[in-house]
C-alpha positions in Angstrom: -3.4 -16.9 3.4 -3.8 -20.6 4.3 -2.0 -21.1 7.6 1.7 -22.2 7.3 2.4 -25.9 7.5 5.4 -26.4 9.8 7.4 -29.4 9.6 9.9 -31.2 11.8 13.4 -31.2 11.1 13.9 -34.2 8.7 17.8 -34.3 8.4 18.9 -34.7 12.2 17.6 -34.5 15.5 14.5 -32.9 16.9 15.0 -29.2 17.5 16.2 -28.3 20.9 13.5 -26.7 23.0 14.7 -23.4 24.4 13.4 -20.6 26.5 10.8 -18.2 24.5 11.5 -14.4 24.0 9.1 -12.0 22.3 10.7 -9.4 19.6 7.6 -7.3 19.5 4.7 -9.8 18.3 7.3 -12.1 17.1 8.1 -15.2 19.4 11.5 -16.5 19.1 12.4 -19.9 20.7 10.2 -22.4 22.5 7.8 -24.1 20.3 7.8 -21.1 17.6 9.1 -21.6 14.0 12.6 -20.7 13.0 12.4 -16.7 12.6 13.8 -15.2 9.4 15.6 -11.8 10.2 17.6 -9.4 8.0 19.2 -6.0 8.5 18.6 -2.8 6.2 21.7 -1.7 4.1 20.2 1.8 3.9 21.8 4.6 5.9 19.2 4.8 8.9 19.5 8.6 8.7 17.8 8.4 5.4 14.3 7.8 6.9 12.4 7.6 3.3 14.9 4.9 1.8 15.0 3.0 5.0 11.3 2.7 5.6 10.9 1.6 1.7 13.5 -1.0 2.2 11.9 -2.3 5.4 8.4 -2.6 3.5 9.9 -4.4 0.9 11.5 -6.9 3.3 8.3 -7.4 5.1 6.6 -8.1 1.5 9.3 -10.8 0.8 8.5 -12.4 4.2 11.1 -11.0 6.6 9.8 -11.2 10.1 12.0 -9.1 12.1 14.4 -6.2 11.1 17.7 -4.8 12.5 18.9 -1.2 11.7 22.4 0.2 12.6 22.3 3.3 15.1 25.6 4.8 14.6 25.1 8.2 16.2 22.4 10.5 17.5 21.2 11.5 14.1 20.2 8.0 13.4 18.8 7.7 16.6 16.2 10.3 16.0 15.3 8.9 12.5 14.9 5.6 14.2 12.3 7.2 16.3 10.2 8.4 13.3 10.9 4.8 11.5 9.7 3.0 14.6 6.4 4.6 14.5 5.7 3.9 10.7 7.1 0.5 10.3 4.8 -2.6 11.0 7.6 -5.2 11.4 9.6 -5.6 14.9 12.6 -3.6 14.8 16.1 -4.4 16.6 18.5 -1.6 17.2 22.2 -2.6 16.5 24.4 -0.8 19.0 28.1 -0.7 19.3 29.9 0.9 22.3 27.7 3.9 23.0 25.3 2.6 26.0 23.3 6.1 25.4 22.3 5.0 22.1 21.1 1.8 23.2 18.9 3.5 26.1 17.7 6.2 23.4 16.6 3.2 20.9 14.8 1.6 23.7 12.8 4.7 24.6 11.9 5.4 20.9 10.3 1.8 20.8 12.9 -0.5 19.8 11.6 -4.1 20.3 15.2 -5.2 20.9 18.8 -4.1 21.0 21.9 -6.1 19.7 24.7 -5.3 21.8 28.1 -7.0 22.8 28.1 -6.4 26.6 32.0 -6.8 26.4 32.2 -3.4 25.0 30.5 -1.6 27.8 31.3 -1.3 31.4 29.2 -3.0 34.3 27.5 0.2 35.3 26.6 0.9 31.7 25.3 -2.1 31.0 23.1 -2.0 34.3 21.5 1.3 32.7 20.6 -0.5 29.3 19.2 -3.2 31.3 17.2 -1.3 33.5 15.8 0.4 30.3 15.3 -2.9 28.4 13.2 -4.1 31.2 11.0 -1.1 31.4 10.1 -1.6 27.9 9.8 -5.3 27.8 12.5 -5.3 24.9 15.1 -8.3 24.3 18.6 -8.0 24.5 20.6 -10.0 21.7 24.3 -10.7 23.1 26.1 -10.7 19.7 29.4 -12.2 20.0 31.6 -12.3 16.9 35.4 -13.1 16.2 36.3 -9.4 15.6 34.9 -8.2 19.0 36.1 -10.5 21.6 37.7 -9.5 24.8 41.3 -9.1 24.5 42.0 -11.4 27.6 39.8 -14.2 26.0 41.8 -13.9 22.8 44.9 -14.3 24.6 43.8 -17.5 26.5 42.8 -19.2 23.3 45.3 -17.9 21.2 42.6 -16.3 18.9 39.0 -16.0 18.0 38.1 -19.9 18.2 34.9 -21.5 18.8 35.7 -22.0 22.5 36.9 -18.3 22.7 33.1 -17.1 21.2 31.6 -19.5 23.8 33.7 -18.3 26.8 32.8 -14.7 26.0 29.0 -15.6 25.4 28.8 -17.3 28.9 30.3 -14.5 30.6 27.7 -12.0 29.2 25.1 -14.1 29.8 25.9 -14.3 33.3 26.4 -10.7 33.7 23.1 -10.1 32.4 22.0 -12.8 34.5 23.2 -11.2 37.8 21.6 -7.8 36.8 18.1 -9.8 36.5 17.8 -9.8 33.0 16.5 -12.9 31.2 15.1 -11.7 27.9 18.2 -12.7 26.1 19.1 -14.1 22.6 22.5 -15.2 21.9 24.7 -15.1 18.6 28.4 -16.4 17.9 29.1 -15.4 14.5 32.4 -16.1 12.5 32.8 -15.8 8.9 34.8 -19.5 8.9 32.0 -22.0 8.8 33.5 -24.6 10.9 34.4 -22.2 13.8 30.7 -21.0 13.6 29.4 -24.4 13.5 31.6 -25.6 16.5 30.9 -22.6 18.6 27.1 -23.1 18.2 27.1 -26.6 19.0 29.1 -26.1 22.2 27.0 -23.1 23.6 23.7 -25.1 22.9 24.9 -27.4 25.4 25.3 -24.8 28.2 22.2 -22.7 27.7 18.6 -22.6 27.0 18.5 -19.4 25.4 17.2 -18.9 22.0 20.1 -18.9 19.6 20.2 -16.6 16.4 22.3 -18.3 13.7 24.2 -16.6 11.0 27.8 -16.9 9.2 28.9 -13.3 9.4 30.8 -11.3 6.6 29.8 -14.2 4.2 30.3 -12.0 1.0 28.4 -11.7 -2.0 25.0 -13.6 -3.0 26.8 -16.6 -4.4 29.3 -17.1 -1.7 26.9 -16.3 1.2 24.3 -18.7 -0.2 27.1 -21.4 0.0 28.6 -20.4 3.5 25.1 -19.9 5.0 23.5 -23.0 3.6 26.3 -25.2 5.0 26.7 -23.3 8.3 23.1 -22.6 9.2 22.1 -25.6 7.4 24.0 -27.9 9.3 23.0 -26.7 12.8 19.4 -26.6 11.9 19.6 -30.0 10.6 21.0 -30.9 14.4 18.3 -29.2 16.0 20.1 -26.2 16.8 19.0 -22.6 16.2 15.9 -20.3 16.8 16.1 -17.5 14.3 18.3 -16.9 11.5 20.0 -14.4 9.2 21.9 -14.7 5.8 24.5 -12.3 5.6 24.8 -11.1 2.0 27.0 -8.1 0.8 24.4 -6.3 -1.1 20.2 -6.4 -1.4 19.0 -7.7 2.1 15.9 -9.0 0.0 18.4 -11.8 -1.1 19.0 -12.8 2.5 15.3 -13.6 3.0 15.2 -15.4 -0.2 18.0 -17.7 0.9 16.9 -17.9 4.3 13.5 -19.4 3.3 15.5 -21.5 0.8 17.3 -23.3 3.6 14.4 -23.6 5.6 12.3 -25.2 2.8 15.3 -27.4 1.8 15.4 -28.9 5.2 11.5 -29.1 5.7 11.3 -27.0 8.4 9.2 -24.1 7.2 7.1 -24.0 3.9 6.7 -20.5 3.0 6.8 -19.0 -0.7 7.4 -21.0 -3.7 9.9 -23.8 -4.2 11.0 -23.6 -7.9 12.6 -26.3 -9.2 14.4 -26.6 -12.7 16.5 -28.8 -14.7 20.1 -27.6 -15.2 19.5 -27.7 -19.0 21.2 -30.0 -21.6 21.2 -30.5 -25.5 17.7 -31.3 -25.4 16.3 -28.2 -24.0 14.7 -26.2 -26.9 13.2 -23.1 -24.8 14.6 -20.2 -23.1 14.5 -21.9 -20.0 16.8 -19.2 -18.1 14.4 -16.6 -18.9 11.3 -18.5 -18.1 12.9 -19.3 -14.3 13.9 -15.7 -14.1 10.3 -14.4 -14.9 8.6 -16.9 -13.0 10.7 -15.9 -9.7 10.2 -12.2 -10.5 6.3 -12.6 -10.7 6.4 -14.8 -7.5 8.2 -12.4 -5.4 6.7 -12.0 -2.2 4.2 -14.8 -2.3 3.9 -16.4 1.2 1.8 -19.7 -0.1 3.9 -22.7 -0.5 3.9 -24.4 -4.0 6.3 -26.5 -5.5 7.0 -25.4 -9.2 9.0 -27.2 -11.5 10.1 -25.5 -14.8 11.5 -28.2 -17.0 13.5 -28.1 -20.5 12.4 -31.4 -21.8 8.7 -32.5 -22.7 9.9 -36.0 -22.9 11.2 -36.4 -19.3 10.0 -33.3 -17.8 6.9 -34.3 -16.1 8.0 -37.7 -14.9 11.3 -36.3 -13.4 9.1 -33.5 -11.6 6.1 -35.7 -10.6 6.3 -34.6 -7.2 5.5 -30.7 -8.0 2.3 -29.3 -7.6 2.6 -27.7 -11.0 4.9 -27.1 -13.7 5.8 -26.8 -17.5 7.6 -29.1 -19.4 9.1 -27.3 -22.5 9.6 -28.6 -26.2 10.3 -26.7 -29.2 8.0 -23.7 -29.6 5.4 -25.4 -27.1 5.1 -27.1 -23.8 3.0 -29.4 -21.6 1.2 -27.8 -18.4 1.2 -30.5 -15.7 0.1 -30.7 -12.1 1.1 -33.6 -9.9 2.8 -35.0 -12.9 -0.4 -35.3 -14.9 -0.4 -33.5 -18.0 -3.3 -30.9 -18.1 -2.9 -29.5 -21.7 -0.6 -28.4 -24.3 0.5 -24.7 -24.6 2.7 -22.6 -27.0 5.9 -21.1 -25.5 4.9 -17.7 -25.5 1.7 -18.4 -23.4 4.1 -20.4 -20.8 3.9 -17.6 -18.3 0.2 -16.4 -18.5 -0.8 -20.2 -18.3 1.5 -21.0 -15.4 0.3 -17.9 -13.6 -3.3 -18.4 -13.9 -3.1 -21.9 -12.8 -1.2 -21.1 -9.7 -3.8 -18.2 -9.0 -6.6 -21.0 -9.2 -4.5 -23.2 -7.1 -4.0 -20.5 -4.2 -7.8 -19.4 -4.6 -9.1 -23.1 -3.9 -6.6 -23.5 -1.2 -8.1 -20.5 0.5 -11.8 -21.8 0.1 -10.7 -25.1 1.4 -9.2 -23.3 4.4 -12.2 -21.2 4.8 -14.5 -24.2 4.8 -12.4 -26.0 7.5 
């Protein structure tokens, strides 16, 4: 595949340079591109289902996967999954330090903990294990797990409360000689989340993991995540992102790359643009868009693909697209870069479009090989 073209953030300041850490082979922070993460929704104890989901996430472009480790049975399953999975894996731990140590011993590339839930002695043991395995620890602070004294001082899970908790936990890990740290401060309230990350980005150079937690179903999550994550990325804040969706984690990856493409940060996968339809539309544009999205699922090469319902204005409106279809009654125009290539029948839209996309990707590959 052609090497990915990485663009600077186009809507705001240049991205803040943070310390770099490695989750397995994936670099996060420093000069690395913004990394896309997700979390399995399967029961980790179901090894086959979890591995199947990890492979699907990998196919769709996910770069790091997190798994819940609620008990010893899940820990045992994690060891089997770690041996079979190719992607870097992060173990998500709550309260039980033994599970954190066990996950590290079984090959976890990182763990997510809230140090505020563990005693200093237990954290020391986790840190020792992480150092021995060269693993990353993500300090995961969220509005539902703040220390009681911090909540009392701030009168609730405010942005300032989230930051105070994060900085206390960072200081604790640093005092124990640990610096392979990532930080997240998540809230389901977008303004709180945005303010918290703005504040903490001024106080630390550790890489920041962005996300709006408990964001809801696919529509609600897309809206909240695009706003929260998008605002921060446009300001140069954030090194890795996870879109939280109630449902299929594949949707998390699709939305995440959509946010990155929309901001011009990473050009990964197809950017499909289509008109909202109007009285001039004489083709089944909804079915066309759905089928093209389905056919191109997992595609890593970046192409801007326009699917327009009007043969009169379509090519002009989508002149910046790499390729597209502008439909009319029973037929349409296939165009590249705004130039009409040929007329095709409606029943041939998909086959004609996919053939041309395959040719374009192959040609890019040949040029890259020559270079």
